SETISE-48013 format. One record per residue (C-alpha): x, y, z; residue in one letter; residue number from 1. Coordinates in Angstrom, 2 decimals. Last residue first. Layout:
REM residues N
site east:X	north:Y	up:Z	aa:a	i:NUM
...
END
This chain:
REM residues 183
site east:14.62	north:-30.84	up:2.02	aa:l	i:183
site east:15.14	north:-34.18	up:3.18	aa:e	i:182
site east:12.31	north:-34.96	up:6.12	aa:i	i:181
site east:13.62	north:-37.61	up:8.47	aa:g	i:180
site east:12.46	north:-35.86	up:11.19	aa:l	i:179
site east:16.12	north:-34.90	up:12.64	aa:d	i:178
site east:16.28	north:-33.83	up:8.45	aa:r	i:177
site east:13.64	north:-31.27	up:9.72	aa:l	i:176
site east:15.72	north:-29.96	up:12.75	aa:a	i:175
site east:19.05	north:-30.03	up:11.02	aa:k	i:174
site east:17.40	north:-27.85	up:8.09	aa:e	i:173
site east:15.63	north:-25.53	up:10.49	aa:l	i:172
site east:18.88	north:-25.26	up:12.17	aa:k	i:171
site east:20.37	north:-24.42	up:9.27	aa:k	i:170
site east:18.01	north:-21.59	up:7.98	aa:r	i:169
site east:17.78	north:-19.78	up:11.37	aa:a	i:168
site east:22.08	north:-19.64	up:11.06	aa:q	i:167
site east:21.42	north:-17.91	up:7.29	aa:m	i:166
site east:18.34	north:-15.95	up:8.36	aa:v	i:165
site east:20.29	north:-14.60	up:11.36	aa:q	i:164
site east:23.55	north:-13.72	up:9.26	aa:n	i:163
site east:21.44	north:-12.64	up:6.39	aa:r	i:162
site east:19.47	north:-10.11	up:9.45	aa:v	i:161
site east:23.07	north:-9.17	up:10.83	aa:t	i:160
site east:24.49	north:-8.35	up:7.53	aa:s	i:159
site east:21.52	north:-6.16	up:6.85	aa:e	i:158
site east:22.00	north:-4.31	up:10.02	aa:s	i:157
site east:19.99	north:-4.36	up:12.87	aa:v	i:156
site east:16.74	north:-2.53	up:13.82	aa:d	i:155
site east:14.28	north:-4.86	up:13.26	aa:l	i:154
site east:12.16	north:-3.49	up:10.91	aa:a	i:153
site east:14.93	north:-1.99	up:9.24	aa:a	i:152
site east:16.82	north:-4.81	up:8.88	aa:a	i:151
site east:13.94	north:-6.47	up:7.66	aa:v	i:150
site east:13.34	north:-4.03	up:4.76	aa:q	i:149
site east:16.85	north:-3.97	up:4.21	aa:s	i:148
site east:16.85	north:-7.86	up:3.42	aa:y	i:147
site east:13.75	north:-7.41	up:1.41	aa:e	i:146
site east:10.74	north:-9.07	up:2.98	aa:l	i:145
site east:9.75	north:-12.15	up:1.60	aa:g	i:144
site east:7.01	north:-13.38	up:4.03	aa:d	i:143
site east:8.33	north:-16.77	up:4.49	aa:i	i:142
site east:11.52	north:-16.22	up:3.58	aa:v	i:141
site east:12.69	north:-12.70	up:5.23	aa:r	i:140
site east:10.29	north:-12.13	up:7.33	aa:m	i:139
site east:9.53	north:-15.66	up:8.90	aa:v	i:138
site east:13.91	north:-16.22	up:8.78	aa:f	i:137
site east:14.50	north:-12.79	up:10.85	aa:a	i:136
site east:11.70	north:-12.90	up:13.24	aa:a	i:135
site east:13.15	north:-16.48	up:14.12	aa:r	i:134
site east:16.56	north:-15.40	up:13.97	aa:e	i:133
site east:15.93	north:-12.48	up:16.70	aa:g	i:132
site east:13.66	north:-14.80	up:18.59	aa:a	i:131
site east:16.25	north:-17.58	up:19.01	aa:p	i:130
site east:14.99	north:-20.85	up:17.05	aa:l	i:129
site east:13.09	north:-23.72	up:18.90	aa:t	i:128
site east:9.42	north:-22.75	up:17.84	aa:g	i:127
site east:10.53	north:-23.13	up:14.12	aa:l	i:126
site east:11.38	north:-26.84	up:14.46	aa:a	i:125
site east:7.75	north:-26.84	up:15.64	aa:r	i:124
site east:6.42	north:-24.84	up:12.91	aa:h	i:123
site east:8.08	north:-26.78	up:10.43	aa:l	i:122
site east:6.74	north:-30.14	up:12.01	aa:a	i:121
site east:3.62	north:-28.83	up:11.69	aa:d	i:120
site east:3.85	north:-27.58	up:8.11	aa:e	i:119
site east:5.03	north:-30.57	up:7.14	aa:l	i:118
site east:1.91	north:-32.49	up:9.13	aa:e	i:117
site east:-0.09	north:-30.40	up:7.31	aa:v	i:116
site east:1.24	north:-31.08	up:3.95	aa:v	i:115
site east:1.03	north:-34.57	up:4.52	aa:g	i:114
site east:3.93	north:-36.72	up:5.58	aa:m	i:113
site east:4.27	north:-40.68	up:4.77	aa:t	i:112
site east:5.09	north:-40.84	up:0.95	aa:e	i:111
site east:5.66	north:-37.88	up:0.11	aa:e	i:110
site east:7.51	north:-36.84	up:2.73	aa:v	i:109
site east:9.97	north:-39.75	up:3.09	aa:g	i:108
site east:10.25	north:-42.79	up:5.59	aa:g	i:107
site east:9.00	north:-40.85	up:8.58	aa:p	i:106
site east:10.60	north:-40.29	up:12.07	aa:a	i:105
site east:8.04	north:-40.38	up:14.68	aa:p	i:104
site east:7.59	north:-37.10	up:16.79	aa:l	i:103
site east:8.22	north:-36.75	up:20.36	aa:r	i:102
site east:11.69	north:-35.44	up:20.10	aa:e	i:101
site east:10.63	north:-32.71	up:17.88	aa:l	i:100
site east:8.09	north:-31.93	up:20.64	aa:a	i:99
site east:10.49	north:-32.16	up:23.42	aa:e	i:98
site east:12.85	north:-29.67	up:21.54	aa:e	i:97
site east:9.85	north:-27.46	up:20.85	aa:g	i:96
site east:8.75	north:-27.44	up:24.98	aa:a	i:95
site east:12.35	north:-26.99	up:25.61	aa:q	i:94
site east:12.98	north:-24.17	up:22.92	aa:r	i:93
site east:9.47	north:-22.91	up:24.00	aa:s	i:92
site east:9.95	north:-22.43	up:27.61	aa:k	i:91
site east:13.58	north:-20.66	up:27.25	aa:t	i:90
site east:12.46	north:-18.34	up:24.30	aa:e	i:89
site east:8.81	north:-17.09	up:26.19	aa:e	i:88
site east:10.25	north:-13.79	up:27.60	aa:r	i:87
site east:11.99	north:-13.32	up:24.17	aa:r	i:86
site east:8.99	north:-14.55	up:22.01	aa:l	i:85
site east:6.73	north:-12.11	up:23.89	aa:h	i:84
site east:9.55	north:-9.18	up:23.39	aa:d	i:83
site east:9.69	north:-10.12	up:19.72	aa:l	i:82
site east:6.15	north:-10.41	up:18.80	aa:a	i:81
site east:5.66	north:-6.87	up:20.38	aa:k	i:80
site east:8.90	north:-5.13	up:18.50	aa:n	i:79
site east:7.40	north:-6.81	up:15.42	aa:i	i:78
site east:4.00	north:-5.52	up:15.73	aa:c	i:77
site east:5.13	north:-2.10	up:16.32	aa:a	i:76
site east:7.53	north:-2.43	up:13.26	aa:r	i:75
site east:5.19	north:-3.88	up:11.03	aa:r	i:74
site east:3.09	north:-1.09	up:12.18	aa:l	i:73
site east:5.14	north:1.85	up:11.79	aa:w	i:72
site east:6.29	north:0.53	up:8.08	aa:a	i:71
site east:2.34	north:0.17	up:7.33	aa:e	i:70
site east:1.60	north:4.26	up:8.96	aa:p	i:69
site east:4.63	north:5.46	up:6.79	aa:n	i:68
site east:5.03	north:9.13	up:7.25	aa:d	i:67
site east:4.13	north:8.40	up:11.10	aa:p	i:66
site east:1.39	north:11.00	up:12.84	aa:v	i:65
site east:3.80	north:12.54	up:15.43	aa:s	i:64
site east:2.24	north:15.66	up:15.58	aa:r	i:63
site east:-1.05	north:14.48	up:16.49	aa:a	i:62
site east:0.05	north:12.59	up:19.31	aa:p	i:61
site east:0.01	north:8.76	up:18.93	aa:l	i:60
site east:-2.74	north:7.12	up:20.49	aa:s	i:59
site east:-4.60	north:5.97	up:17.59	aa:w	i:58
site east:-0.72	north:4.25	up:16.87	aa:l	i:57
site east:-0.48	north:2.89	up:19.75	aa:a	i:56
site east:-4.50	north:1.23	up:19.85	aa:m	i:55
site east:-3.57	north:-0.58	up:16.30	aa:y	i:54
site east:-0.38	north:-1.50	up:17.62	aa:a	i:53
site east:-2.27	north:-3.17	up:20.71	aa:d	i:52
site east:-4.74	north:-4.69	up:18.16	aa:q	i:51
site east:-2.06	north:-6.61	up:16.17	aa:l	i:50
site east:-0.07	north:-7.90	up:19.51	aa:i	i:49
site east:-4.09	north:-9.15	up:20.73	aa:e	i:48
site east:-4.55	north:-10.73	up:16.80	aa:e	i:47
site east:-1.21	north:-12.06	up:16.94	aa:a	i:46
site east:-1.86	north:-13.67	up:20.52	aa:l	i:45
site east:-5.43	north:-14.88	up:19.37	aa:a	i:44
site east:-3.73	north:-16.38	up:16.10	aa:e	i:43
site east:-0.65	north:-18.74	up:17.71	aa:r	i:42
site east:2.79	north:-19.28	up:16.06	aa:g	i:41
site east:4.42	north:-16.46	up:17.50	aa:v	i:40
site east:6.43	north:-15.44	up:14.64	aa:m	i:39
site east:4.09	north:-17.01	up:11.21	aa:r	i:38
site east:1.26	north:-14.96	up:13.20	aa:k	i:37
site east:3.29	north:-11.84	up:13.41	aa:v	i:36
site east:3.44	north:-12.07	up:9.65	aa:t	i:35
site east:0.29	north:-13.43	up:9.03	aa:w	i:34
site east:-1.63	north:-10.40	up:11.19	aa:f	i:33
site east:0.66	north:-7.90	up:9.22	aa:l	i:32
site east:0.31	north:-8.61	up:5.61	aa:r	i:31
site east:-3.81	north:-9.00	up:6.26	aa:d	i:30
site east:-4.43	north:-5.91	up:8.53	aa:r	i:29
site east:-2.57	north:-3.75	up:6.28	aa:t	i:28
site east:-5.30	north:-2.27	up:3.70	aa:a	i:27
site east:-8.12	north:-3.44	up:6.45	aa:e	i:26
site east:-6.71	north:-1.51	up:9.30	aa:v	i:25
site east:-6.19	north:2.10	up:7.03	aa:l	i:24
site east:-9.95	north:1.51	up:5.75	aa:r	i:23
site east:-11.13	north:1.52	up:9.45	aa:l	i:22
site east:-9.24	north:4.49	up:10.24	aa:f	i:21
site east:-11.01	north:6.43	up:7.47	aa:a	i:20
site east:-14.10	north:5.02	up:8.35	aa:g	i:19
site east:-14.85	north:7.45	up:11.51	aa:e	i:18
site east:-13.61	north:10.65	up:9.64	aa:d	i:17
site east:-12.86	north:13.02	up:12.53	aa:g	i:16
site east:-9.81	north:15.05	up:12.47	aa:k	i:15
site east:-7.36	north:11.80	up:13.60	aa:r	i:14
site east:-9.25	north:9.53	up:10.88	aa:a	i:13
site east:-8.50	north:11.95	up:8.53	aa:s	i:12
site east:-4.73	north:11.76	up:8.91	aa:r	i:11
site east:-4.59	north:7.77	up:9.75	aa:l	i:10
site east:-6.28	north:7.81	up:6.43	aa:l	i:9
site east:-3.60	north:10.46	up:4.65	aa:g	i:8
site east:-0.90	north:8.45	up:6.52	aa:s	i:7
site east:-2.05	north:5.53	up:4.13	aa:l	i:6
site east:-2.34	north:7.33	up:0.75	aa:f	i:5
site east:1.02	north:8.48	up:1.53	aa:s	i:4
site east:2.83	north:5.21	up:1.84	aa:p	i:3
site east:1.18	north:3.69	up:-0.46	aa:i	i:2
site east:0.66	north:-0.02	up:-0.16	aa:m	i:1
END
C-alpha cells in the first residue's frame, strides 16, 4: 500500500473521519497479521499484538503521525512479538525440542507426511529458534521482505539479518532432517 495514502487515511481519521481508520486497518491488517502469526505461532496472540499496535498508532500525538503507517505498524508488531518471544524463549525452546523428539521419523515426505503434518513440523522447528533468528527468517523467507526491510524492522544491520537467516536455515534444516525430512 502506498505510504502517503495510508498516512492520509490516518490524518483523516484523526480529524474525525470515522471510516478512515477502518480503511487503514483493512488495507494493512492481513499482511501484518500473517507476519505476526508466523512469528508467535498463535492466532489469538497475533490478533492481540496487532490490536495493541493499532491502538498505539491511534494513541500517537497528532504531531507524531508517521509518514508510513504500515512500516510503523510492522515495527510495532515485530517489537511486541519479539518481546513475547524473548519472554517465552526458554520455555518455547524446551517445549519445541521435546515435541521434535516425540514426532516419529517418517521414511519420506511424499509417502508418509501430508502437507499439514509438514507445516506442523516446520512450525515446531521454528519454535526452537532464538527470537531474532525466527523473526528474520519469517520476514525474509516466508513473508518475502527484502533484507533492507527486515533490517529496518528489527533495527539491525543487513549483515546481521543475513547471518540470522543463514543460522535459522541451518537449524531448521537440521531439525527437519532429524525428523527424516530431506529438503
